SEMINU-639771 format. One line per 10 residues: number of its first residue (from 1); their letters; for each residue x, y, z of N, C-alpha, C, CB. Coordinates in pm, whole numbers. Glycine has a CB too. Example, Ala and Ser with C-alpha at 12.3 -4.5 7.8 and 13.67 -1.06 7.14 Angstrom:
<nodes>
1	AS	1319/-569/780/1230/-450/780/1320/-330/780/1131/-447/905 | 1285/-225/708/1367/-106/714/1290/3/787/1408/-60/572;
</nodes>
This chain:
<nodes>
1	XXXXXXXXXX	2369/2929/-1459/2301/2819/-1531/2170/2882/-1598/2264/2695/-1427 | 2145/2817/-1725/2023/2851/-1793/1909/2796/-1733/2026/2813/-1926 | 1807/2870/-1696/1691/2815/-1630/1564/2798/-1728/1654/2909/-1511 | 1597/2834/-1850/1458/2812/-1940/1527/2794/-2084/1333/2964/-1937 | 1459/2710/-2151/1502/2688/-2300/1358/2700/-2364/1587/2528/-2335 | 1343/2791/-2435/1212/2813/-2504/1176/2703/-2610/1214/2953/-2575 | 1287/2663/-2682/1274/2564/-2777/1219/2431/-2721/1403/2545/-2839 | 1289/2391/-2603/1254/2280/-2546/1116/2290/-2473/1358/2243/-2463 | 1093/2405/-2433/941/2418/-2383/833/2389/-2475/912/2554/-2340 | 859/2455/-2609/761/2430/-2713/744/2280/-2743/800/2504/-2839;
11	XXXXXXXXXX	857/2191/-2747/826/2062/-2785/772/1990/-2666/942/1995/-2843 | 802/2029/-2534/738/1966/-2430/590/1990/-2429/795/2007/-2309 | 551/2109/-2471/411/2131/-2472/338/2046/-2569/383/2268/-2498 | 397/2019/-2680/357/1927/-2788/348/1782/-2737/458/1935/-2906 | 458/1753/-2664/447/1620/-2610/335/1603/-2489/590/1580/-2558 | 306/1699/-2421/199/1702/-2317/76/1682/-2383/195/1830/-2238 | 57/1750/-2505/-61/1738/-2578/-75/1596/-2629/-64/1838/-2690 | 32/1528/-2677/35/1405/-2727/-14/1312/-2619/167/1374/-2778 | 31/1315/-2507/7/1228/-2390/-137/1232/-2357/90/1270/-2269 | -186/1367/-2359/-337/1397/-2312/-432/1341/-2423/-366/1568/-2290;
21	XXXXXXXXXX	-411/1388/-2549/-509/1371/-2641/-484/1222/-2719/-507/1500/-2740 | -371/1185/-2746/-343/1074/-2825/-330/941/-2730/-211/1105/-2908 | -255/961/-2615/-251/859/-2515/-345/846/-2409/-144/866/-2459 | -423/955/-2397/-539/963/-2312/-498/951/-2166/-639/855/-2349 | -385/1006/-2131/-333/996/-2010/-392/1105/-1915/-190/1003/-2023 | -407/1072/-1793/-467/1174/-1688/-373/1297/-1665/-491/1098/-1542 | -417/1396/-1606/-342/1504/-1593/-220/1481/-1499/-426/1610/-1550 | -244/1412/-1390/-145/1377/-1308/-28/1289/-1359/-205/1320/-1207 | -58/1210/-1452/46/1119/-1529/115/1205/-1624/-20/995/-1610 | 64/1300/-1690/127/1410/-1769/216/1483/-1688/28/1504/-1828;
31	XXXXXXXXXX	168/1539/-1579/253/1619/-1487/388/1532/-1443/162/1660/-1352 | 372/1411/-1407/484/1324/-1375/571/1313/-1483/443/1194/-1336 | 526/1303/-1611/620/1271/-1726/694/1416/-1744/532/1213/-1875 | 630/1525/-1739/689/1659/-1751/809/1674/-1646/574/1771/-1726 | 784/1629/-1523/862/1650/-1404/979/1572/-1439/794/1609/-1268 | 980/1445/-1493/1087/1371/-1513/1172/1433/-1636/1040/1228/-1533 | 1108/1476/-1736/1180/1550/-1833/1265/1677/-1788/1083/1591/-1930 | 1188/1748/-1706/1258/1870/-1652/1359/1827/-1563/1165/1968/-1580 | 1374/1711/-1495/1487/1661/-1418/1596/1638/-1491/1461/1547/-1351 | 1592/1578/-1620/1695/1547/-1713/1744/1681/-1757/1645/1457/-1832;
41	XXXXXXXXXX	1650/1773/-1798/1693/1899/-1856/1784/1979/-1747/1560/1987/-1902 | 1735/1978/-1635/1818/2051/-1527/1954/1983/-1514/1743/2049/-1382 | 1958/1846/-1517/2088/1789/-1485/2173/1814/-1630/2074/1617/-1436 | 2110/1834/-1731/2183/1853/-1858/2200/2007/-1889/2105/1778/-1977 | 2185/2094/-1792/2200/2242/-1802/2117/2294/-1909/2342/2285/-1825 | 2003/2247/-1916/1897/2305/-2024/1944/2294/-2168/1867/2462/-1998 | 2034/2216/-2204/2080/2222/-2335/1960/2174/-2437/2211/2133/-2344 | 1971/2228/-2544/1863/2190/-2653/1849/2041/-2679/1899/2256/-2790 | 1734/1995/-2677/1734/1858/-2715/1778/1807/-2843/1621/1818/-2702 | 1797/1906/-2938/1864/1865/-3068/2011/1845/-3043/1844/1973/-3181;
51	XXXXXXXXXX	2062/1880/-2933/2209/1847/-2906/2227/1731/-2823/2279/1959/-2839 | 2106/1645/-2813/2127/1521/-2739/2229/1421/-2789/2005/1456/-2731 | 2299/1363/-2710/2377/1246/-2743/2378/1150/-2636/2512/1281/-2777 | 2406/1013/-2657/2396/915/-2562/2463/922/-2426/2436/812/-2620 | 2578/1003/-2444/2663/1027/-2323/2582/1112/-2218/2801/1104/-2364 | 2496/1202/-2264/2406/1259/-2168/2322/1171/-2096/2325/1349/-2228 | 2260/1073/-2157/2181/969/-2091/2247/896/-1979/2138/872/-2188 | 2374/856/-2026/2466/780/-1937/2504/857/-1808/2594/744/-2014 | 2541/988/-1832/2576/1062/-1725/2454/1089/-1636/2640/1184/-1770 | 2329/1109/-1693/2216/1118/-1604/2182/1006/-1527/2108/1152/-1672;
61	XXXXXXXXXX	2203/884/-1571/2176/766/-1499/2271/755/-1383/2184/647/-1587 | 2398/803/-1409/2501/791/-1290/2467/889/-1194/2652/811/-1331 | 2411/1016/-1232/2369/1114/-1135/2241/1063/-1046/2335/1249/-1214 | 2154/991/-1117/2027/935/-1048/2080/835/-947/1918/860/-1154 | 2185/759/-985/2228/650/-896/2296/711/-756/2336/555/-981 | 2351/825/-775/2411/899/-652/2314/995/-585/2538/982/-693 | 2208/1033/-640/2130/1138/-580/2065/1093/-453/2029/1186/-675 | 2059/1179/-353/2001/1142/-223/1866/1211/-225/2094/1186/-96 | 1766/1140/-181/1632/1191/-160/1619/1291/-53/1542/1085/-132 | 1569/1417/-68/1556/1511/38/1452/1461/151/1512/1646/-22;
71	XXXXXXXXXX	1354/1369/111/1253/1336/213/1306/1226/293/1117/1299/153 | 1389/1138/249/1436/1027/333/1572/1028/384/1423/910/265 | 1663/1134/289/1791/1117/336/1873/1004/290/1783/1111/461 | 1814/925/197/1885/799/143/1878/814/5/1824/660/186 | 1956/708/-69/1957/712/-213/1813/698/-274/2048/599/-265 | 1783/756/-386/1667/756/-441/1614/606/-456/1678/831/-566 | 1488/570/-437/1435/439/-452/1449/391/-597/1291/437/-408 | 1486/254/-601/1491/199/-731/1370/211/-825/1519/67/-716 | 1250/212/-757/1130/247/-837/1125/374/-892/1016/233/-766 | 1171/473/-813/1187/614/-862/1272/632/-994/1253/696/-751;
81	XXXXXXXXXX	1385/566/-963/1494/569/-1071/1445/514/-1194/1619/492/-1032 | 1389/385/-1186/1357/310/-1310/1221/395/-1386/1317/139/-1264 | 1133/447/-1304/1021/510/-1361/1071/632/-1412/909/530/-1269 | 1157/711/-1360/1211/826/-1436/1284/799/-1567/1303/896/-1350 | 1358/698/-1571/1434/655/-1688/1332/611/-1796/1536/537/-1652 | 1241/528/-1750/1138/477/-1848/1060/603/-1915/1030/375/-1769 | 1022/689/-1831/953/814/-1892/1037/884/-1997/919/918/-1782 | 1174/894/-1959/1261/972/-2055/1285/890/-2177/1399/1013/-1991 | 1284/743/-2163/1309/672/-2292/1178/698/-2373/1341/508/-2271 | 1052/704/-2324/930/710/-2396/936/850/-2460/802/684/-2304;
91	XXXXXXXXXX	988/950/-2400/989/1092/-2454/1104/1094/-2579/1031/1207/-2321 | 1201/1041/-2549/1299/1039/-2669/1265/950/-2778/1434/999/-2626 | 1197/853/-2750/1142/774/-2863/1045/857/-2959/1065/651/-2805 | 937/919/-2870/850/1014/-2950/942/1136/-3020/733/1081/-2844 | 1027/1188/-2951/1121/1298/-3011/1182/1247/-3146/1246/1337/-2906 | 1236/1120/-3154/1295/1087/-3272/1204/1078/-3389/1362/971/-3255 | 1071/1102/-3380/987/1081/-3486/935/1216/-3514/880/977/-3458 | 977/1334/-3449/928/1471/-3462/996/1537/-3580/953/1552/-3332 | 933/1596/-3658/1020/1701/-3765/1119/1788/-3685/912/1816/-3852 | 1230/1797/-3759/1339/1865/-3696/1414/1783/-3596/1290/1985/-3633;
101	XXXXXXXXXX	1376/1675/-3553/1449/1595/-3463/1492/1472/-3522/1375/1569/-3349 | 1433/1427/-3629/1452/1290/-3682/1593/1277/-3731/1352/1257/-3797 | 1652/1385/-3786/1807/1366/-3837/1897/1368/-3705/1860/1500/-3948 | 1857/1407/-3603/1949/1442/-3493/1941/1332/-3386/1913/1584/-3433 | 1822/1273/-3374/1798/1171/-3257/1767/1032/-3317/1671/1217/-3158 | 1823/927/-3296/1790/797/-3352/1701/726/-3238/1928/712/-3391 | 1618/628/-3287/1527/562/-3186/1618/481/-3091/1414/464/-3259 | 1741/416/-3142/1815/345/-3053/1877/437/-2949/1914/266/-3124 | 1895/556/-2966/1936/658/-2872/1849/653/-2730/1920/802/-2947 | 1729/629/-2742/1657/616/-2637/1670/506/-2542/1548/622/-2675;
111	XXXXXXXXXX	1723/401/-2590/1756/278/-2521/1863/304/-2412/1805/172/-2623 | 1947/395/-2430/2049/448/-2324/1972/486/-2199/2134/579/-2378 | 1850/515/-2201/1784/541/-2075/1727/416/-1999/1674/635/-2103 | 1765/307/-2056/1708/180/-1999/1786/170/-1852/1739/38/-2108 | 1716/129/-1749/1782/104/-1638/1852/-30/-1648/1694/113/-1529 | 1942/-73/-1554/2009/-192/-1565/1894/-308/-1523/2147/-187/-1469 | 1924/-429/-1573/1840/-533/-1528/1819/-555/-1376/1891/-649/-1581 | 1944/-540/-1322/1946/-551/-1159/1855/-447/-1100/2098/-527/-1094 | 1857/-306/-1146/1783/-212/-1086/1641/-240/-1114/1823/-82/-1125 | 1600/-289/-1240/1464/-318/-1268/1411/-429/-1180/1448/-355/-1411;
121	XXXXXXXXXX	1498/-534/-1159/1445/-638/-1064/1418/-588/-924/1541/-752/-1054 | 1523/-505/-874/1507/-449/-742/1384/-359/-724/1628/-373/-709 | 1349/-284/-843/1239/-203/-842/1110/-286/-824/1237/-122/-966 | 1096/-402/-896/989/-487/-897/964/-554/-759/1011/-585/-1002 | 1078/-579/-690/1079/-641/-570/1030/-546/-465/1210/-693/-542 | 1063/-416/-475/1012/-306/-395/864/-284/-392/1072/-188/-439 | 820/-306/-527/686/-289/-549/589/-384/-490/669/-286/-676 | 632/-497/-438/561/-598/-378/537/-574/-241/623/-717/-393 | 463/-463/-216/440/-417/-82/346/-514/-14/383/-274/-82 | 364/-526/129/278/-612/188/126/-575/195/326/-632/311;
131	XXXXXXXXXX	43/-667/223/-90/-631/229/-158/-722/342/-155/-645/88 | -271/-676/393/-323/-737/512/-396/-862/473/-412/-642/589 | -392/-968/567/-481/-1076/544/-627/-1049/573/-438/-1185/621 | -708/-1132/517/-853/-1105/530/-889/-1124/685/-941/-1209/433 | -819/-1202/744/-831/-1217/890/-809/-1099/953/-745/-1312/945 | -690/-1026/928/-668/-901/984/-769/-791/956/-543/-861/944 | -813/-787/834/-917/-686/816/-1033/-708/898/-959/-679/680 | -1092/-831/903/-1188/-865/997/-1177/-833/1123/-1207/-978/998 | -1046/-842/1186/-1025/-815/1316/-1032/-685/1338/-916/-862/1360 | -973/-581/1261/-963/-450/1281/-1112/-386/1270/-860/-394/1182;
141	XXXXXXXXXX	-1181/-426/1173/-1320/-379/1158/-1394/-420/1273/-1386/-432/1034 | -1395/-529/1341/-1460/-555/1450/-1439/-459/1574/-1429/-683/1479 | -1310/-404/1574/-1279/-317/1687/-1290/-176/1652/-1145/-344/1740 | -1319/-130/1543/-1338/10/1507/-1473/59/1580/-1345/26/1342 | -1450/180/1644/-1571/239/1724/-1680/282/1618/-1525/375/1820 | -1808/276/1662/-1914/321/1564/-2029/402/1648/-1981/186/1482 | -1979/476/1737/-2098/563/1810/-2121/682/1744/-2069/605/1956 | -2029/770/1720/-2057/897/1658/-2063/898/1511/-1961/991/1697 | -2132/990/1450/-2153/978/1304/-2015/970/1225/-2237/1103/1253 | -1909/1036/1272/-1794/1023/1218/-1748/881/1217/-1709/1107/1281;
151	XXXXXXXXXX	-1753/819/1339/-1701/677/1346/-1771/579/1268/-1702/629/1480 | -1906/622/1250/-1992/526/1145/-1922/531/1006/-2160/581/1124 | -1912/659/976/-1843/684/849/-1707/620/820/-1827/822/838 | -1630/641/924/-1487/582/907/-1494/417/900/-1389/632/1042 | -1571/362/983/-1597/225/983/-1631/165/842/-1707/200/1076 | -1741/250/796/-1810/217/665/-1699/231/556/-1942/319/635 | -1612/321/557/-1511/338/458/-1415/214/467/-1435/476/478 | -1386/167/576/-1293/53/599/-1370/-65/529/-1260/23/764 | -1491/-87/576/-1573/-203/515/-1580/-204/358/-1722/-197/570 | -1607/-62/319/-1621/-49/174/-1503/-100/93/-1644/92/139;
161	XXXXXXXXXX	-1385/-71/140/-1253/-100/61/-1242/-259/68/-1110/-22/133 | -1287/-322/185/-1286/-458/199/-1382/-536/93/-1325/-486/341 | -1491/-472/82/-1609/-528/0/-1577/-520/-152/-1747/-446/31 | -1524/-395/-200/-1494/-371/-325/-1359/-353/-384/-1554/-281/-348 | -1261/-320/-313/-1118/-295/-370/-1127/-183/-466/-1055/-425/-444 | -1216/-91/-455/-1226/18/-540/-1104/118/-502/-1372/85/-526 | -1042/180/-596/-919/267/-572/-987/394/-481/-840/323/-733 | -887/440/-404/-945/551/-313/-978/675/-397/-840/593/-196 | -906/707/-502/-933/827/-581/-1070/817/-634/-832/846/-694 | -1118/682/-679/-1243/662/-738/-1344/670/-625/-1248/531/-816;
171	XXXXXXXXXX	-1316/646/-504/-1422/652/-395/-1459/792/-361/-1375/582/-266 | -1378/885/-382/-1392/1026/-356/-1528/1082/-405/-1276/1100/-421 | -1559/1065/-528/-1665/1121/-594/-1796/1039/-590/-1623/1145/-727 | -1795/930/-516/-1907/850/-509/-2023/919/-437/-1871/724/-445 | -2149/913/-486/-2272/962/-425/-2362/849/-402/-2341/1066/-508 | -2451/883/-302/-2553/769/-249/-2629/713/-376/-2673/835/-133 | -2642/782/-489/-2703/726/-604/-2629/614/-667/-2723/826/-700 | -2510/606/-631/-2416/515/-698/-2421/374/-622/-2264/579/-698 | -2481/368/-511/-2506/245/-437/-2628/180/-456/-2495/264/-306 | -2624/48/-488/-2748/-33/-508/-2740/-148/-412/-2766/-85/-657;
181	XXXXXXXXXX	-2788/-132/-292/-2789/-233/-181/-2853/-368/-232/-2872/-176/-53 | -2974/-357/-309/-3027/-476/-349/-2955/-552/-450/-3147/-454/-390 | -2883/-488/-534/-2789/-552/-614/-2645/-592/-572/-2780/-476/-713 | -2625/-531/-456/-2490/-554/-388/-2382/-489/-489/-2460/-725/-360 | -2403/-361/-536/-2312/-317/-631/-2285/-166/-607/-2365/-346/-770 | -2180/-120/-660/-2145/26/-665/-2120/55/-817/-2011/64/-571 | -2188/159/-849/-2158/215/-993/-2053/324/-988/-2291/276/-1062 | -1944/297/-1059/-1830/401/-1063/-1860/471/-1196/-1671/333/-1059 | -1916/589/-1187/-1944/683/-1293/-1831/775/-1310/-2069/759/-1267 | -1758/756/-1430/-1637/840/-1461/-1674/984/-1465/-1572/801/-1595;
191	XXXXXXXXXX	-1791/1032/-1473/-1831/1162/-1460/-1821/1224/-1329/-1953/1170/-1502 | -1813/1147/-1220/-1799/1185/-1091/-1680/1135/-1012/-1912/1151/-1030 | -1644/1018/-1054/-1541/940/-977/-1414/939/-1079/-1598/777/-935 | -1295/953/-996/-1162/956/-1078/-1131/800/-1094/-1028/1044/-995 | -1196/738/-1193/-1162/604/-1223/-1056/593/-1312/-1268/535/-1273 | -983/487/-1309/-848/458/-1386/-897/464/-1549/-775/289/-1338 | -822/543/-1618/-859/565/-1759/-985/615/-1769/-851/449/-1840 | -1055/690/-1677/-1178/750/-1696/-1290/654/-1743/-1161/858/-1790 | -1284/532/-1701/-1374/426/-1730/-1478/390/-1649/-1312/326/-1744 | -1611/410/-1677/-1716/381/-1595/-1722/232/-1578/-1840/437/-1648;
201	XXXXXXXXXX	-1782/192/-1459/-1791/39/-1438/-1875/15/-1331/-1658/-30/-1410 | -1928/-110/-1328/-2000/-141/-1200/-1915/-246/-1125/-2151/-197/-1227 | -1907/-226/-994/-1836/-324/-917/-1931/-382/-811/-1709/-263/-854 | -1941/-524/-798/-2025/-581/-719/-1940/-629/-598/-2100/-686/-792 | -2004/-645/-476/-1938/-687/-352/-1866/-817/-359/-2035/-696/-245 | -1733/-818/-324/-1683/-949/-312/-1716/-1027/-198/-1555/-945/-321 | -1719/-1162/-209/-1764/-1236/-100/-1664/-1258/21/-1806/-1361/-153 | -1647/-1165/98/-1532/-1164/193/-1597/-1214/328/-1460/-1010/206 | -1726/-1230/339/-1779/-1292/465/-1761/-1177/579/-1693/-1437/503 | -1763/-1212/704/-1739/-1127/814/-1862/-1020/822/-1593/-1057/798;
211	XXXXXXXXXX	-1822/-906/864/-1927/-804/902/-1913/-697/799/-1910/-744/1054 | -1833/-692/715/-1803/-585/607/-1937/-541/540/-1699/-645/490 | -2014/-631/482/-2142/-595/417/-2231/-530/500/-2208/-705/366 | -2243/-595/619/-2351/-543/715/-2319/-396/766/-2364/-645/843 | -2190/-373/802/-2140/-240/842/-2173/-138/737/-1989/-242/865 | -2128/-172/605/-2152/-68/493/-2301/-51/474/-2085/-114/352 | -2387/-159/461/-2528/-154/445/-2594/-63/548/-2585/-291/453 | -2563/-92/681/-2625/-4/789/-2578/136/773/-2588/-54/934 | -2454/172/728/-2419/303/713/-2492/373/602/-2279/311/695 | -2519/308/484/-2594/373/383/-2740/399/422/-2587/293/261;
221	XXXXXXXXXX	-2796/301/495/-2930/319/539/-2934/435/642/-2986/188/597 | -2838/449/722/-2833/555/821/-2834/682/748/-2711/545/912 | -2754/706/642/-2761/833/562/-2883/848/498/-2657/843/460 | -2943/750/439/-3079/767/365/-3200/772/460/-3103/647/264 | -3211/702/562/-3330/695/641/-3334/773/777/-3354/556/665 | -3221/797/824/-3202/875/948/-3163/1023/917/-3091/807/1036 | -3056/1032/833/-3011/1172/802/-3090/1223/683/-2853/1178/771 | -3166/1146/615/-3249/1192/504/-3168/1271/386/-3360/1286/566 | -3058/1207/373/-2981/1255/258/-3034/1215/128/-2845/1208/266 | -3003/1304/24/-3056/1273/-114/-2949/1188/-193/-3091/1412/-196;
231	XXXXXXXXXX	-2997/1138/-310/-2909/1062/-399/-2784/1132/-443/-2981/1024/-516 | -2797/1258/-446/-2669/1333/-492/-2581/1376/-366/-2711/1470/-580 | -2608/1341/-258/-2519/1374/-143/-2402/1269/-159/-2600/1364/7 | -2294/1320/-109/-2172/1226/-104/-2185/1089/-27/-2058/1301/-39 | -2122/987/-74/-2140/868/8/-2049/886/134/-2103/736/-73 | -1928/942/109/-1839/953/212/-1802/1110/230/-1716/863/181 | -1886/1169/308/-1874/1316/325/-1746/1358/407/-2002/1369/396 | -1691/1473/383/-1577/1518/451/-1615/1563/601/-1513/1634/368 | -1510/1562/670/-1545/1605/811/-1565/1752/817/-1435/1566/913 | -1678/1796/898/-1704/1946/922/-1610/1982/1047/-1873/1979/954;
241	XXXXXXXXXX	-1552/2095/1042/-1473/2141/1150/-1534/2267/1204/-1330/2162/1108 | -1542/2264/1347/-1596/2359/1410/-1491/2408/1529/-1732/2311/1454 | -1550/2478/1632/-1472/2514/1734/-1519/2465/1871/-1460/2651/1730 | -1424/2433/1967/-1471/2386/2080/-1484/2499/2190/-1386/2276/2120 | -1514/2460/2312/-1548/2577/2407/-1426/2652/2441/-1613/2529/2541 | -1298/2593/2428/-1172/2659/2444/-1130/2737/2319/-1068/2560/2479 | -1209/2740/2228/-1175/2816/2089/-1084/2726/1994/-1092/2963/2120 | -1067/2608/2030/-985/2546/1940/-1066/2478/1835/-897/2454/2007 | -998/2421/1723/-1071/2342/1615/-1104/2206/1656/-992/2333/1489 | -1219/2147/1611/-1254/2014/1646/-1366/1970/1545/-1299/2005/1798;
251	XXXXXXXXXX	-1364/1834/1520/-1462/1778/1429/-1607/1786/1481/-1427/1636/1400 | -1689/1845/1412/-1824/1851/1459/-1937/1777/1381/-1857/1987/1466 | -1890/1690/1300/-1980/1607/1227/-1954/1607/1073/-2119/1652/1256 | -2050/1588/1000/-2025/1588/849/-2045/1718/791/-2114/1491/774 | -1982/1750/679/-1989/1848/590/-2048/1791/445/-1849/1911/583 | -2162/1827/405/-2228/1767/291/-2148/1789/159/-2369/1825/278 | -2034/1751/155/-1945/1776/41/-1839/1668/29/-1878/1912/54 | -1786/1659/-98/-1690/1558/-111/-1541/1612/-65/-1692/1509/-261 | -1463/1524/-19/-1322/1558/5/-1249/1595/-141/-1247/1427/81 | -1161/1687/-128/-1080/1723/-237/-985/1631/-283/-1017/1832/-211;
261	XXXXXXXXXX	-926/1556/-191/-823/1452/-213/-843/1317/-130/-686/1514/-176 | -768/1222/-172/-784/1097/-102/-706/1082/23/-751/991/-188 | -635/1190/63/-546/1187/170/-616/1153/303/-476/1318/177 | -728/1204/324/-804/1193/444/-857/1033/461/-931/1303/436 | -891/981/339/-945/848/328/-843/742/364/-997/823/191 | -717/780/297/-604/705/322/-560/698/479/-496/762/236 | -569/809/546/-532/826/685/-617/742/776/-541/969/725 | -762/758/743/-863/673/811/-840/517/811/-994/701/748 | -806/472/695/-770/335/679/-638/298/756/-757/306/531 | -530/378/731/-406/351/794/-420/353/956/-301/458/742;
271	XXXXXXXXXX	-482/465/1000/-504/477/1142/-567/360/1208/-584/589/1167 | -667/296/1140/-749/177/1192/-660/65/1212/-864/134/1096 | -565/39/1122/-471/-72/1130/-371/-40/1247/-395/-94/989 | -316/85/1248/-227/122/1352/-272/122/1492/-181/243/1326 | -413/154/1506/-482/143/1637/-468/-2/1695/-636/183/1621 | -457/-108/1612/-452/-244/1653/-310/-302/1645/-546/-323/1569 | -209/-203/1642/-74/-250/1632/-30/-329/1524/-47/-317/1734 | -92/-303/1405/-54/-352/1264/4/-244/1193/-173/-405/1182 | 79/-303/1091/137/-195/989/25/-112/926/220/-267/866 | 65/15/883/-23/118/836/-58/73/685/49/267/846;
281	XXXXXXXXXX	-132/-18/672/-174/-63/542/-269/36/483/-238/-200/549 | -261/82/352/-354/179/289/-469/107/229/-283/263/181 | -563/186/163/-675/132/103/-629/49/-23/-775/244/70 | -525/79/-92/-486/16/-213/-441/-134/-189/-374/98/-278 | -402/-153/-60/-359/-289/-24/-470/-391/-25/-297/-288/112 | -577/-334/-13/-695/-436/4/-721/-497/-130/-835/-365/60 | -687/-439/-245/-682/-495/-374/-599/-619/-383/-633/-396/-466 | -480/-620/-324/-398/-729/-331/-452/-842/-247/-264/-692/-294 | -517/-813/-123/-591/-907/-53/-706/-980/-123/-640/-844/55 | -767/-906/-209/-887/-953/-269/-838/-1038/-398/-987/-828/-306;
291	XXXXXXXXXX	-723/-996/-459/-678/-1080/-578/-625/-1217/-508/-553/-998/-673 | -565/-1223/-404/-529/-1347/-331/-647/-1438/-303/-463/-1312/-199 | -744/-1358/-252/-880/-1449/-215/-936/-1506/-350/-1010/-1350/-138 | -923/-1428/-452/-974/-1475/-581/-903/-1604/-632/-959/-1362/-686 | -770/-1612/-593/-700/-1727/-635/-741/-1863/-561/-556/-1698/-616 | -791/-1829/-431/-832/-1951/-359/-976/-1984/-395/-817/-1932/-204 | -1070/-1886/-405/-1212/-1925/-410/-1261/-1950/-564/-1300/-1808/-339 | -1191/-1898/-660/-1226/-1916/-809/-1180/-2054/-846/-1155/-1803/-906 | -1285/-2127/-905/-1249/-2267/-945/-1238/-2284/-1103/-1359/-2370/-889 | -1295/-2187/-1173/-1304/-2200/-1318/-1239/-2073/-1380/-1455/-2218/-1364;
301	XXXXXXXXXX	-1206/-2080/-1513/-1155/-1953/-1574/-1252/-1848/-1582/-1104/-1975/-1709 | -1382/-1885/-1603/-1481/-1772/-1602/-1500/-1703/-1476/-1610/-1817/-1643 | -1486/-1772/-1366/-1495/-1714/-1229/-1387/-1616/-1218/-1484/-1822/-1115 | -1255/-1664/-1244/-1142/-1579/-1240/-1145/-1452/-1315/-1037/-1648/-1283 | -1213/-1473/-1437/-1221/-1353/-1525/-1316/-1252/-1466/-1266/-1390/-1667 | -1436/-1292/-1405/-1525/-1214/-1342/-1451/-1143/-1237/-1637/-1289/-1291 | -1395/-1215/-1161/-1319/-1171/-1031/-1233/-1043/-1073/-1216/-1300/-970 | -1155/-1069/-1176/-1056/-978/-1240/-1120/-856/-1283/-988/-1042/-1358 | -1251/-858/-1353/-1303/-753/-1409/-1374/-665/-1292/-1396/-800/-1522 | -1409/-750/-1182/-1452/-663/-1067/-1347/-575/-1001/-1507/-748/-963;
311	XXXXXXXXXX	-1230/-612/-1027/-1121/-519/-975/-1088/-417/-1077/-990/-597/-938 | -1164/-408/-1185/-1134/-296/-1302/-1035/-343/-1396/-1077/-158/-1245 | -988/-483/-1398/-897/-525/-1499/-953/-591/-1615/-803/-608/-1446 | -915/-524/-1745/-977/-589/-1864/-908/-722/-1888/-966/-498/-1993 | -770/-739/-1858/-702/-859/-1888/-677/-920/-1752/-572/-836/-1972 | -717/-1054/-1752/-692/-1132/-1623/-546/-1133/-1582/-738/-1278/-1637 | -471/-1125/-1679/-307/-1133/-1645/-273/-1015/-1569/-205/-1136/-1782 | -344/-900/-1586/-304/-777/-1489/-317/-810/-1360/-383/-651/-1504 | -439/-891/-1319/-453/-917/-1181/-352/-1014/-1129/-585/-965/-1153 | -299/-1113/-1209/-203/-1198/-1165/-72/-1111/-1149/-190/-1317/-1262;
321	XXXXXXXXXX	-27/-1044/-1251/100/-967/-1246/109/-872/-1149/126/-903/-1362 | -8/-794/-1129/10/-672/-1043/-26/-698/-901/-73/-556/-1093 | -125/-808/-884/-168/-832/-736/-166/-969/-704/-307/-780/-704 | -136/-1061/-799/-169/-1201/-782/-47/-1290/-730/-220/-1255/-918 | 57/-1222/-665/161/-1298/-621/100/-1380/-494/288/-1204/-587 | 154/-1506/-481/109/-1583/-376/191/-1552/-260/110/-1724/-406 | 113/-1521/-154/162/-1482/-18/264/-1602/34/27/-1461/89 | 364/-1553/102/450/-1656/150/390/-1781/232/545/-1588/233 | 302/-1752/322/236/-1849/414/144/-1936/320/148/-1771/534 | 84/-1881/221/11/-1956/135/100/-2047/36/-76/-1863/63;
331	XXXXXXXXXX	202/-1988/-6/291/-2070/-84/336/-2184/-19/400/-2002/-126 | 372/-2185/111/409/-2286/193/301/-2390/209/449/-2231/316 | 181/-2357/235/64/-2450/231/54/-2517/116/-58/-2388/249 | 62/-2446/-7/36/-2524/-141/134/-2619/-163/32/-2437/-264 | 261/-2584/-135/374/-2671/-148/378/-2790/-53/493/-2592/-131 | 340/-2771/61/320/-2881/151/217/-2969/97/284/-2835/287 | 96/-2913/55/-6/-3000/11/36/-3076/-103/-126/-2930/-19 | 119/-3032/-196/160/-3087/-317/262/-3209/-286/224/-2974/-407 | 344/-3168/-178/446/-3277/-141/366/-3407/-90/551/-3221/-21 | 261/-3371/-16/183/-3483/54/84/-3562/-57/87/-3413/181;
341	XXXXX	83/-3502/-175/-10/-3559/-264/-158/-3519/-235/6/-3706/-261 | -187/-3428/-157/-326/-3393/-130/-391/-3306/-239/-333/-3321/0 | -518/-3341/-266/-591/-3253/-357/-646/-3137/-292/-698/-3323/-422 | -688/-3155/-160/-736/-3045/-74/-634/-2989/7/-842/-3086/12 | -575/-2870/-14/-476/-2822/72/-509/-2676/114/-342/-2832/5;
</nodes>
């Protein structure tokens, strides 16, 4: 089997440049797109893209439907399938407009990469992952230990996501200088934080009540006033590893440096829920919780718009579409109130 096609490689490099420079996509997004294209190439035995015909797209879709995930031992998730096909459709739409390919590939050829309506619905259903209630968040935070320095940090991380809903990737690069306790705000500076679309923004604390704000505030003051850390030190420093008396590895406090990935932060949050016998909700699930809270507490379009912007959404409909699904219990309460003719339910 051919393992490389130089002509395909050249056009893929041009496409990567297009995604990076014209579409302003992050490196991780570009890598995912190239991986999807490579998946098709491999299934198509590295044939030249100029030789593309719609039967290849049909055969590839059939192969994806039968493919088994090596990680789970089960068929590929519908979300994976639809995302792969969507990426390939975008690539072939772009390819149809490139010199040398226009006479060989039509725009309508790309439509053969569309997933079925059923698979698209199943993928959307799968994306509606559960999220914790605000009561669950408060319950876990109350029970997290806060004796050692690392425990203070872990508890503050949990409180931070409840207060802000900031994405875990953006939290990695935050420094103490980015926290304004007087203004109850966090400055997400795209020069330091991996914000979505590399967009700098200010996030103000959401009104979640409970102890979240006090826990986070005490931690920041602890770093500034007891540890005497500078504004350029990390807000959430990585764990310093040392050796115990038996010669094994153990956590010995803070390393005054940022984590290189969000894996550790996600583990901290998930472990906190698991310790209380709850599902292992990750940091991103807090965004759904906050979106649901906004639907309840916001009473004017201006309030909902401000709430949405605080989640980093330019369009309020993004909040509704991506995070604003009404939770089943809340749906029951609303409908019961409407049936009873109550204004306050």
